All heavy atoms as a GROMACS GRO file, in nm:
protein
  523
    1MET      N    1  15.772   5.228  -8.288
    1MET     CA    2  15.837   5.306  -8.391
    1MET      C    3  15.735   5.379  -8.478
    1MET      O    4  15.762   5.488  -8.526
    1MET     CB    5  15.925   5.213  -8.475
    1MET     CG    6  16.011   5.283  -8.573
    1MET     SD    7  16.137   5.376  -8.484
    1MET     CE    8  16.213   5.459  -8.618
    2GLU      N    9  15.620   5.319  -8.495
    2GLU     CA   10  15.518   5.381  -8.579
    2GLU      C   11  15.462   5.507  -8.516
    2GLU      O   12  15.420   5.600  -8.586
    2GLU     CB   13  15.406   5.281  -8.606
    2GLU     CG   14  15.450   5.165  -8.694
    2GLU     CD   15  15.340   5.062  -8.709
    2GLU    OE1   16  15.228   5.086  -8.661
    2GLU    OE2   17  15.367   4.957  -8.770
    3SER      N   18  15.462   5.513  -8.382
    3SER     CA   19  15.410   5.632  -8.316
    3SER      C   20  15.503   5.752  -8.334
    3SER      O   21  15.459   5.866  -8.330
    3SER     CB   22  15.389   5.605  -8.167
    3SER     OG   23  15.512   5.575  -8.105
    4VAL      N   24  15.632   5.726  -8.355
    4VAL     CA   25  15.727   5.834  -8.378
    4VAL      C   26  15.694   5.906  -8.508
    4VAL      O   27  15.709   6.028  -8.518
    4VAL     CB   28  15.872   5.780  -8.380
    4VAL    CG1   29  15.971   5.887  -8.420
    4VAL    CG2   30  15.909   5.723  -8.244
    5TYR      N   31  15.649   5.832  -8.608
    5TYR     CA   32  15.613   5.893  -8.736
    5TYR      C   33  15.495   5.990  -8.721
    5TYR      O   34  15.480   6.081  -8.800
    5TYR     CB   35  15.577   5.785  -8.840
    5TYR     CG   36  15.694   5.698  -8.878
    5TYR    CD1   37  15.682   5.559  -8.878
    5TYR    CD2   38  15.816   5.754  -8.914
    5TYR    CE1   39  15.788   5.478  -8.914
    5TYR    CE2   40  15.923   5.673  -8.949
    5TYR     CZ   41  15.909   5.536  -8.948
    5TYR     OH   42  16.014   5.458  -8.983
    6LEU      N   43  15.415   5.969  -8.620
    6LEU     CA   44  15.304   6.060  -8.592
    6LEU      C   45  15.346   6.172  -8.498
    6LEU      O   46  15.309   6.289  -8.518
    6LEU     CB   47  15.186   5.983  -8.532
    6LEU     CG   48  15.067   6.068  -8.490
    6LEU    CD1   49  15.000   6.127  -8.612
    6LEU    CD2   50  14.971   5.987  -8.408
    7LEU      N   51  15.425   6.140  -8.396
    7LEU     CA   52  15.458   6.239  -8.293
    7LEU      C   53  15.555   6.346  -8.342
    7LEU      O   54  15.546   6.461  -8.299
    7LEU     CB   55  15.517   6.168  -8.171
    7LEU     CG   56  15.420   6.082  -8.092
    7LEU    CD1   57  15.491   6.011  -7.978
    7LEU    CD2   58  15.306   6.167  -8.038
    8ILE      N   59  15.649   6.313  -8.429
    8ILE     CA   60  15.745   6.413  -8.477
    8ILE      C   61  15.675   6.521  -8.560
    8ILE      O   62  15.695   6.640  -8.533
    8ILE     CB   63  15.861   6.345  -8.554
    8ILE    CG1   64  15.950   6.271  -8.454
    8ILE    CG2   65  15.944   6.449  -8.629
    8ILE    CD1   66  16.062   6.194  -8.517
    9PRO      N   67  15.592   6.490  -8.658
    9PRO     CA   68  15.523   6.598  -8.730
    9PRO      C   69  15.428   6.679  -8.641
    9PRO      O   70  15.417   6.801  -8.656
    9PRO     CB   71  15.444   6.526  -8.840
    9PRO     CG   72  15.510   6.395  -8.856
    9PRO     CD   73  15.567   6.362  -8.724
   10VAL      N   74  15.362   6.612  -8.546
   10VAL     CA   75  15.273   6.685  -8.456
   10VAL      C   76  15.353   6.781  -8.370
   10VAL      O   77  15.312   6.896  -8.350
   10VAL     CB   78  15.192   6.585  -8.370
   10VAL    CG1   79  15.120   6.657  -8.257
   10VAL    CG2   80  15.093   6.510  -8.456
   11SER      N   81  15.467   6.739  -8.319
   11SER     CA   82  15.549   6.827  -8.236
   11SER      C   83  15.607   6.942  -8.317
   11SER      O   84  15.618   7.054  -8.267
   11SER     CB   85  15.659   6.748  -8.166
   11SER     OG   86  15.749   6.695  -8.261
   12VAL      N   87  15.644   6.918  -8.442
   12VAL     CA   88  15.695   7.025  -8.528
   12VAL      C   89  15.585   7.127  -8.555
   12VAL      O   90  15.608   7.249  -8.550
   12VAL     CB   91  15.753   6.967  -8.659
   12VAL    CG1   92  15.781   7.078  -8.759
   12VAL    CG2   93  15.880   6.889  -8.630
   13LEU      N   94  15.464   7.079  -8.583
   13LEU     CA   95  15.351   7.172  -8.603
   13LEU      C   96  15.321   7.250  -8.476
   13LEU      O   97  15.289   7.370  -8.482
   13LEU     CB   98  15.227   7.095  -8.648
   13LEU     CG   99  15.230   7.041  -8.790
   13LEU    CD1  100  15.107   6.955  -8.815
   13LEU    CD2  101  15.238   7.154  -8.891
   14LEU      N  102  15.332   7.188  -8.361
   14LEU     CA  103  15.309   7.256  -8.234
   14LEU      C  104  15.414   7.365  -8.210
   14LEU      O  105  15.380   7.476  -8.168
   14LEU     CB  106  15.310   7.154  -8.120
   14LEU     CG  107  15.277   7.208  -7.982
   14LEU    CD1  108  15.133   7.258  -7.978
   14LEU    CD2  109  15.298   7.100  -7.878
   15VAL      N  110  15.539   7.335  -8.240
   15VAL     CA  111  15.646   7.435  -8.224
   15VAL      C  112  15.622   7.553  -8.318
   15VAL      O  113  15.636   7.669  -8.278
   15VAL     CB  114  15.784   7.371  -8.248
   15VAL    CG1  115  15.892   7.477  -8.265
   15VAL    CG2  116  15.819   7.278  -8.134
   16PHE      N  117  15.585   7.526  -8.443
   16PHE     CA  118  15.558   7.635  -8.537
   16PHE      C  119  15.436   7.716  -8.492
   16PHE      O  120  15.435   7.838  -8.505
   16PHE     CB  121  15.536   7.582  -8.679
   16PHE     CG  122  15.664   7.554  -8.752
   16PHE    CD1  123  15.687   7.428  -8.806
   16PHE    CD2  124  15.761   7.651  -8.766
   16PHE    CE1  125  15.804   7.401  -8.874
   16PHE    CE2  126  15.878   7.626  -8.833
   16PHE     CZ  127  15.901   7.500  -8.887
   17GLY      N  128  15.335   7.652  -8.436
   17GLY     CA  129  15.218   7.725  -8.387
   17GLY      C  130  15.252   7.815  -8.270
   17GLY      O  131  15.206   7.930  -8.262
   18ILE      N  132  15.332   7.765  -8.177
   18ILE     CA  133  15.374   7.847  -8.063
   18ILE      C  134  15.462   7.961  -8.109
   18ILE      O  135  15.449   8.075  -8.061
   18ILE     CB  136  15.444   7.758  -7.958
   18ILE    CG1  137  15.342   7.664  -7.895
   18ILE    CG2  138  15.512   7.843  -7.852
   18ILE    CD1  139  15.402   7.558  -7.806
   19ALA      N  140  15.553   7.934  -8.201
   19ALA     CA  141  15.640   8.041  -8.253
   19ALA      C  142  15.558   8.147  -8.326
   19ALA      O  143  15.585   8.267  -8.312
   19ALA     CB  144  15.746   7.982  -8.346
   20LEU      N  145  15.457   8.107  -8.400
   20LEU     CA  146  15.371   8.201  -8.470
   20LEU      C  147  15.292   8.286  -8.371
   20LEU      O  148  15.280   8.408  -8.388
   20LEU     CB  149  15.276   8.126  -8.564
   20LEU     CG  150  15.184   8.213  -8.650
   20LEU    CD1  151  15.266   8.293  -8.750
   20LEU    CD2  152  15.083   8.126  -8.721
   21ALA      N  153  15.240   8.224  -8.266
   21ALA     CA  154  15.166   8.300  -8.164
   21ALA      C  155  15.257   8.398  -8.092
   21ALA      O  156  15.218   8.513  -8.064
   21ALA     CB  157  15.103   8.204  -8.064
   22PHE      N  158  15.381   8.358  -8.062
   22PHE     CA  159  15.475   8.449  -7.997
   22PHE      C  160  15.512   8.563  -8.089
   22PHE      O  161  15.518   8.679  -8.047
   22PHE     CB  162  15.600   8.371  -7.954
   22PHE     CG  163  15.703   8.458  -7.888
   22PHE    CD1  164  15.684   8.506  -7.760
   22PHE    CD2  165  15.819   8.493  -7.955
   22PHE    CE1  166  15.777   8.587  -7.700
   22PHE    CE2  167  15.913   8.574  -7.896
   22PHE     CZ  168  15.893   8.620  -7.767
   23TRP      N  169  15.536   8.535  -8.216
   23TRP     CA  170  15.570   8.639  -8.313
   23TRP      C  171  15.456   8.739  -8.326
   23TRP      O  172  15.478   8.860  -8.330
   23TRP     CB  173  15.601   8.575  -8.448
   23TRP     CG  174  15.635   8.674  -8.555
   23TRP    CD1  175  15.753   8.740  -8.572
   23TRP    CD2  176  15.548   8.718  -8.659
   23TRP    NE1  177  15.745   8.822  -8.680
   23TRP    CE2  178  15.619   8.812  -8.736
   23TRP    CE3  179  15.417   8.689  -8.695
   23TRP    CZ2  180  15.564   8.876  -8.845
   23TRP    CZ3  181  15.363   8.753  -8.804
   23TRP    CH2  182  15.436   8.845  -8.877
   24TRP      N  183  15.333   8.691  -8.331
   24TRP     CA  184  15.217   8.780  -8.340
   24TRP      C  185  15.207   8.869  -8.216
   24TRP      O  186  15.180   8.988  -8.227
   24TRP     CB  187  15.089   8.699  -8.356
   24TRP     CG  188  14.967   8.784  -8.344
   24TRP    CD1  189  14.912   8.861  -8.441
   24TRP    CD2  190  14.889   8.806  -8.226
   24TRP    NE1  191  14.803   8.928  -8.391
   24TRP    CE2  192  14.786   8.896  -8.259
   24TRP    CE3  193  14.896   8.756  -8.096
   24TRP    CZ2  194  14.693   8.937  -8.166
   24TRP    CZ3  195  14.802   8.798  -8.005
   24TRP    CH2  196  14.702   8.888  -8.040
   25SER      N  197  15.229   8.811  -8.098
   25SER     CA  198  15.216   8.891  -7.976
   25SER      C  199  15.324   8.997  -7.967
   25SER      O  200  15.298   9.108  -7.919
   25SER     CB  201  15.219   8.800  -7.853
   25SER     OG  202  15.345   8.738  -7.840
   26VAL      N  203  15.443   8.968  -8.014
   26VAL     CA  204  15.550   9.070  -8.012
   26VAL      C  205  15.519   9.179  -8.113
   26VAL      O  206  15.535   9.298  -8.084
   26VAL     CB  207  15.687   9.004  -8.041
   26VAL    CG1  208  15.792   9.109  -8.067
   26VAL    CG2  209  15.728   8.915  -7.925
   27ARG      N  210  15.472   9.143  -8.231
   27ARG     CA  211  15.444   9.242  -8.335
   27ARG      C  212  15.323   9.329  -8.301
   27ARG      O  213  15.315   9.443  -8.342
   27ARG     CB  214  15.418   9.172  -8.469
   27ARG     CG  215  15.534   9.096  -8.525
   27ARG     CD  216  15.630   9.180  -8.596
   27ARG     NE  217  15.564   9.234  -8.716
   27ARG     CZ  218  15.621   9.319  -8.796
   27ARG    NH1  219  15.741   9.359  -8.773
   27ARG    NH2  220  15.557   9.364  -8.900
   28SER      N  221  15.229   9.276  -8.224
   28SER     CA  222  15.109   9.354  -8.192
   28SER      C  223  15.125   9.439  -8.068
   28SER      O  224  15.031   9.508  -8.029
   28SER     CB  225  14.988   9.261  -8.177
   28SER     OG  226  15.004   9.180  -8.064
   29GLY      N  227  15.241   9.435  -8.003
   29GLY     CA  228  15.267   9.523  -7.890
   29GLY      C  229  15.225   9.469  -7.755
   29GLY      O  230  15.207   9.546  -7.662
   30GLN      N  231  15.212   9.339  -7.742
   30GLN     CA  232  15.171   9.282  -7.614
   30GLN      C  233  15.278   9.298  -7.507
   30GLN      O  234  15.247   9.300  -7.389
   30GLN     CB  235  15.139   9.133  -7.632
   30GLN     CG  236  15.024   9.106  -7.723
   30GLN     CD  237  14.892   9.154  -7.666
   30GLN    OE1  238  14.868   9.142  -7.548
   30GLN    NE2  239  14.808   9.208  -7.750
   31PHE      N  240  15.403   9.312  -7.545
   31PHE     CA  241  15.513   9.322  -7.449
   31PHE      C  242  15.574   9.461  -7.444
   31PHE      O  243  15.685   9.477  -7.394
   31PHE     CB  244  15.622   9.220  -7.483
   31PHE     CG  245  15.575   9.078  -7.477
   31PHE    CD1  246  15.562   9.004  -7.594
   31PHE    CD2  247  15.544   9.019  -7.358
   31PHE    CE1  248  15.519   8.873  -7.589
   31PHE    CE2  249  15.500   8.888  -7.352
   31PHE     CZ  250  15.488   8.815  -7.469
   32ASP      N  251  15.505   9.562  -7.493
   32ASP     CA  252  15.562   9.697  -7.496
   32ASP      C  253  15.580   9.755  -7.356
   32ASP      O  254  15.687   9.806  -7.323
   32ASP     CB  255  15.473   9.791  -7.577
   32ASP     CG  256  15.493   9.772  -7.726
   32ASP    OD1  257  15.588   9.701  -7.764
   32ASP    OD2  258  15.414   9.828  -7.803
   33ASP      N  259  15.478   9.754  -7.275
   33ASP     CA  260  15.484   9.816  -7.143
   33ASP      C  261  15.434   9.717  -7.039
   33ASP      O  262  15.314   9.702  -7.019
   33ASP     CB  263  15.399   9.943  -7.141
   33ASP     CG  264  15.412  10.020  -7.012
   33ASP    OD1  265  15.506   9.991  -6.935
   33ASP    OD2  266  15.329  10.108  -6.988
   34LEU      N  267  15.527   9.650  -6.973
   34LEU     CA  268  15.488   9.549  -6.875
   34LEU      C  269  15.466   9.608  -6.736
   34LEU      O  270  15.392   9.553  -6.656
   34LEU     CB  271  15.594   9.439  -6.868
   34LEU     CG  272  15.614   9.358  -6.995
   34LEU    CD1  273  15.728   9.258  -6.976
   34LEU    CD2  274  15.488   9.286  -7.033
   35GLU      N  275  15.530   9.722  -6.705
   35GLU     CA  276  15.521   9.778  -6.571
   35GLU      C  277  15.417   9.889  -6.559
   35GLU      O  278  15.372   9.918  -6.449
   35GLU     CB  279  15.657   9.833  -6.531
   35GLU     CG  280  15.763   9.725  -6.520
   35GLU     CD  281  15.900   9.782  -6.492
   35GLU    OE1  282  15.913   9.906  -6.490
   35GLU    OE2  283  15.993   9.704  -6.471
   36GLY      N  284  15.379   9.950  -6.668
   36GLY     CA  285  15.286  10.063  -6.664
   36GLY      C  286  15.152  10.033  -6.600
   36GLY      O  287  15.107  10.108  -6.512
   37PRO      N  288  15.083   9.925  -6.639
   37PRO     CA  289  14.953   9.896  -6.577
   37PRO      C  290  14.963   9.872  -6.426
   37PRO      O  291  14.874   9.909  -6.352
   37PRO     CB  292  14.905   9.772  -6.650
   37PRO     CG  293  14.973   9.775  -6.782
   37PRO     CD  294  15.106   9.838  -6.755
   38GLY      N  295  15.071   9.812  -6.381
   38GLY     CA  296  15.089   9.790  -6.238
   38GLY      C  297  15.105   9.919  -6.161
   38GLY      O  298  15.052   9.935  -6.051
   39PHE      N  299  15.178  10.015  -6.218
   39PHE     CA  300  15.194  10.145  -6.152
   39PHE      C  301  15.068  10.229  -6.164
   39PHE      O  302  15.039  10.310  -6.076
   39PHE     CB  303  15.313  10.221  -6.211
   39PHE     CG  304  15.446  10.164  -6.170
   39PHE    CD1  305  15.538  10.128  -6.266
   39PHE    CD2  306  15.478  10.148  -6.037
   39PHE    CE1  307  15.661  10.076  -6.230
   39PHE    CE2  308  15.600  10.096  -5.999
   39PHE     CZ  309  15.692  10.059  -6.096
   40ARG      N  310  14.995  10.213  -6.272
   40ARG     CA  311  14.873  10.292  -6.292
   40ARG      C  312  14.767  10.260  -6.186
   40ARG      O  313  14.687  10.344  -6.150
   40ARG     CB  314  14.818  10.265  -6.432
   40ARG     CG  315  14.748  10.383  -6.491
   40ARG     CD  316  14.712  10.362  -6.637
   40ARG     NE  317  14.830  10.335  -6.718
   40ARG     CZ  318  14.841  10.235  -6.805
   40ARG    NH1  319  14.741  10.152  -6.823
   40ARG    NH2  320  14.949  10.217  -6.875
   41VAL      N  321  14.768  10.137  -6.136
   41VAL     CA  322  14.674  10.099  -6.032
   41VAL      C  323  14.703  10.176  -5.903
   41VAL      O  324  14.613  10.214  -5.829
   41VAL     CB  325  14.682   9.946  -6.006
   41VAL    CG1  326  14.605   9.906  -5.884
   41VAL    CG2  327  14.631   9.871  -6.127
   42LEU      N  328  14.831  10.202  -5.878
   42LEU     CA  329  14.870  10.268  -5.754
   42LEU      C  330  14.851  10.419  -5.757
   42LEU      O  331  14.848  10.482  -5.652
   42LEU     CB  332  15.016  10.236  -5.724
   42LEU     CG  333  15.048  10.087  -5.707
   42LEU    CD1  334  15.198  10.068  -5.690
   42LEU    CD2  335  14.973  10.029  -5.591
   43MET      N  336  14.841  10.478  -5.874
   43MET     CA  337  14.826  10.624  -5.883
   43MET      C  338  14.684  10.663  -5.845
   43MET      O  339  14.587  10.601  -5.886
   43MET     CB  340  14.854  10.672  -6.026
   43MET     CG  341  14.992  10.642  -6.072
   43MET     SD  342  15.113  10.724  -5.967
   43MET     CE  343  15.261  10.647  -6.022
   44ASP      N  344  14.672  10.770  -5.765
   44ASP     CA  345  14.542  10.817  -5.720
   44ASP      C  346  14.501  10.936  -5.805
   44ASP      O  347  14.559  11.044  -5.795
   44ASP     CB  348  14.548  10.856  -5.572
   44ASP     CG  349  14.412  10.885  -5.516
   44ASP    OD1  350  14.312  10.843  -5.578
   44ASP    OD2  351  14.405  10.949  -5.409
   45ASP      N  352  14.402  10.916  -5.891
   45ASP     CA  353  14.356  11.022  -5.979
   45ASP      C  354  14.235  11.096  -5.924
   45ASP      O  355  14.194  11.196  -5.978
   45ASP     CB  356  14.320  10.966  -6.117
   45ASP     CG  357  14.441  10.915  -6.191
   45ASP    OD1  358  14.553  10.959  -6.157
   45ASP    OD2  359  14.424  10.833  -6.281
   46ASP      N  360  14.174  11.044  -5.819
   46ASP     CA  361  14.053  11.104  -5.766
   46ASP      C  362  14.089  11.222  -5.676
   46ASP      O  363  14.152  11.206  -5.572
   46ASP     CB  364  13.973  11.002  -5.685
   46ASP     CG  365  13.930  10.885  -5.771
   46ASP    OD1  366  13.915  10.907  -5.892
   46ASP    OD2  367  13.912  10.776  -5.717
   47LEU      N  368  14.047  11.340  -5.716
   47LEU     CA  369  14.068  11.460  -5.636
   47LEU      C  370  13.936  11.499  -5.572
   47LEU      O  371  13.831  11.493  -5.637
   47LEU     CB  372  14.121  11.574  -5.724
   47LEU     CG  373  14.255  11.548  -5.792
   47LEU    CD1  374  14.289  11.664  -5.884
   47LEU    CD2  375  14.364  11.528  -5.689
   48PRO      N  376  13.936  11.540  -5.446
   48PRO     CA  377  13.810  11.581  -5.384
   48PRO      C  378  13.758  11.709  -5.448
   48PRO      O  379  13.833  11.795  -5.493
   48PRO     CB  380  13.849  11.604  -5.238
   48PRO     CG  381  13.996  11.624  -5.239
   48PRO     CD  382  14.049  11.548  -5.358
   49LYS      N  383  13.626  11.719  -5.454
   49LYS     CA  384  13.564  11.839  -5.510
   49LYS      C  385  13.582  11.955  -5.415
   49LYS      O  386  13.577  11.940  -5.294
   49LYS     CB  387  13.416  11.814  -5.534
   49LYS     CG  388  13.390  11.711  -5.639
   49LYS     CD  389  13.242  11.693  -5.662
   49LYS     CE  390  13.218  11.589  -5.768
   49LYS     NZ  391  13.076  11.565  -5.791
   50GLU      N  392  13.602  12.072  -5.471
   50GLU     CA  393  13.624  12.191  -5.389
   50GLU      C  394  13.494  12.233  -5.322
   50GLU      O  395  13.386  12.225  -5.380
   50GLU     CB  396  13.675  12.305  -5.476
   50GLU     CG  397  13.814  12.280  -5.531
   50GLU     CD  398  13.865  12.396  -5.611
   50GLU    OE1  399  13.818  12.509  -5.588
   50GLU    OE2  400  13.950  12.374  -5.696
   51GLY      N  401  13.505  12.278  -5.199
   51GLY     CA  402  13.389  12.328  -5.128
   51GLY      C  403  13.315  12.223  -5.048
   51GLY      O  404  13.226  12.255  -4.972
   52LYS      N  405  13.348  12.098  -5.066
   52LYS     CA  406  13.282  11.992  -4.990
   52LYS      C  407  13.384  11.925  -4.900
   52LYS      O  408  13.494  11.895  -4.942
   52LYS     CB  409  13.220  11.889  -5.084
   52LYS     CG  410  13.103  11.940  -5.162
   52LYS     CD  411  13.041  11.827  -5.240
   52LYS     CE  412  12.922  11.878  -5.319
   52LYS     NZ  413  12.860  11.772  -5.398
   53LYS      N  414  13.343  11.898  -4.780
   53LYS     CA  415  13.428  11.828  -4.687
   53LYS      C  416  13.394  11.680  -4.694
   53LYS      O  417  13.282  11.643  -4.726
   53LYS     CB  418  13.405  11.881  -4.546
   53LYS     CG  419  13.443  12.026  -4.531
   53LYS     CD  420  13.412  12.074  -4.392
   53LYS     CE  421  13.440  12.224  -4.382
   53LYS     NZ  422  13.400  12.276  -4.253
   54PRO      N  423  13.490  11.593  -4.663
   54PRO     CA  424  13.461  11.449  -4.672
   54PRO      C  425  13.346  11.404  -4.582
   54PRO      O  426  13.272  11.315  -4.616
   54PRO     CB  427  13.593  11.384  -4.628
   54PRO     CG  428  13.697  11.486  -4.652
   54PRO     CD  429  13.630  11.620  -4.635
   55GLY      N  430  13.326  11.466  -4.466
   55GLY     CA  431  13.220  11.424  -4.375
   55GLY      C  432  13.092  11.502  -4.393
   55GLY      O  433  12.994  11.481  -4.322
   56ASP      N  434  13.086  11.594  -4.490
   56ASP     CA  435  12.968  11.678  -4.511
   56ASP      C  436  12.859  11.596  -4.577
   56ASP      O  437  12.874  11.547  -4.688
   56ASP     CB  438  13.005  11.798  -4.599
   56ASP     CG  439  12.891  11.898  -4.609
   56ASP    OD1  440  12.799  11.891  -4.526
   56ASP    OD2  441  12.897  11.983  -4.699
   57GLU      N  442  12.745  11.580  -4.508
   57GLU     CA  443  12.637  11.498  -4.561
   57GLU      C  444  12.521  11.583  -4.610
   57GLU      O  445  12.418  11.529  -4.650
   57GLU     CB  446  12.588  11.402  -4.453
   57GLU     CG  447  12.695  11.303  -4.413
   57GLU     CD  448  12.644  11.203  -4.313
   57GLU    OE1  449  12.520  11.192  -4.298
   57GLU    OE2  450  12.725  11.135  -4.250
   58SER      N  451  12.531  11.716  -4.608
   58SER     CA  452  12.419  11.798  -4.647
   58SER      C  453  12.397  11.797  -4.797
   58SER      O  454  12.285  11.817  -4.844
   58SER     CB  455  12.439  11.943  -4.599
   58SER     OG  456  12.555  11.997  -4.662
   59ASN      N  457  12.499  11.774  -4.876
   59ASN     CA  458  12.487  11.773  -5.021
   59ASN      C  459  12.488  11.631  -5.078
   59ASN      O  460  12.519  11.611  -5.193
   59ASN     CB  461  12.598  11.856  -5.086
   59ASN     CG  462  12.581  12.002  -5.058
   59ASN    OD1  463  12.469  12.050  -5.046
   59ASN    ND2  464  12.692  12.074  -5.048
   60ARG      N  465  12.456  11.535  -4.997
   60ARG     CA  466  12.457  11.397  -5.041
   60ARG      C  467  12.336  11.363  -5.125
   60ARG      O  468  12.225  11.405  -5.096
   60ARG     CB  469  12.462  11.307  -4.920
   60ARG     CG  470  12.544  11.184  -4.943
   60ARG     CD  471  12.565  11.111  -4.817
   60ARG     NE  472  12.446  11.029  -4.792
   60ARG     CZ  473  12.423  10.964  -4.682
   60ARG    NH1  474  12.507  10.972  -4.583
   60ARG    NH2  475  12.314  10.892  -4.666
   61LEU      N  476  12.354  11.290  -5.230
   61LEU     CA  477  12.248  11.240  -5.318
   61LEU      C  478  12.161  11.351  -5.376
   61LEU      O  479  12.041  11.337  -5.391
   61LEU     CB  480  12.159  11.139  -5.244
   61LEU     CG  481  12.229  11.013  -5.195
   61LEU    CD1  482  12.134  10.930  -5.112
   61LEU    CD2  483  12.282  10.933  -5.310
   62GLY      N  484  12.223  11.462  -5.409
   62GLY     CA  485  12.152  11.569  -5.478
   62GLY      C  486  12.059  11.652  -5.392
   62GLY      O  487  11.978  11.726  -5.441
   63GLU      N  488  12.069  11.639  -5.261
   63GLU     CA  489  11.984  11.719  -5.174
   63GLU      C  490  12.036  11.863  -5.172
   63GLU      O  491  12.154  11.888  -5.167
   63GLU     CB  492  11.987  11.663  -5.031
   63GLU     CG  493  11.929  11.524  -5.022
   63GLU     CD  494  11.944  11.467  -4.882
   63GLU    OE1  495  12.001  11.536  -4.796
   63GLU    OE2  496  11.901  11.354  -4.862
   64SER      N  497  11.946  11.956  -5.177
   64SER     CA  498  11.986  12.096  -5.176
   64SER      C  499  11.994  12.147  -5.033
   64SER      O  500  11.934  12.093  -4.941
   64SER     CB  501  11.887  12.181  -5.257
   64SER     OG  502  11.758  12.174  -5.196
   65ASP      N  503  12.074  12.254  -5.018
   65ASP     CA  504  12.085  12.317  -4.886
   65ASP      C  505  11.957  12.390  -4.853
   65ASP      O  506  11.908  12.469  -4.933
   65ASP     CB  507  12.202  12.414  -4.885
   65ASP     CG  508  12.336  12.344  -4.893
   65ASP    OD1  509  12.346  12.227  -4.853
   65ASP    OD2  510  12.430  12.408  -4.938
   66LYS      N  511  11.903  12.366  -4.738
   66LYS     CA  512  11.783  12.437  -4.694
   66LYS      C  513  11.826  12.528  -4.579
   66LYS      O  514  11.852  12.483  -4.470
   66LYS     CB  515  11.675  12.339  -4.647
   66LYS     CG  516  11.629  12.250  -4.759
   66LYS     CD  517  11.526  12.150  -4.710
   66LYS     CE  518  11.486  12.058  -4.822
   66LYS     NZ  519  11.396  11.954  -4.778
   67GLY      N  520  11.834  12.653  -4.606
   67GLY     CA  521  11.886  12.737  -4.499
   67GLY      C  522  11.825  12.866  -4.499
   67GLY      O  523  11.778  12.946  -4.446
   0.00000   0.00000   0.00000
């Protein structure tokens, strides 16, 4: 019975701590956009440079055209 006197206040403090952490995360925008980062990974933003072909090795590593 004596352990209940310790466990009830500890559990109440734990519940208040978890509720406070959840309230902070909602207020700070942690749950605003859950799907955006997942879709952003799939989007391809890299466009090839004009004038260069993917297999063209003459302009690799800053080498100039010698012609």
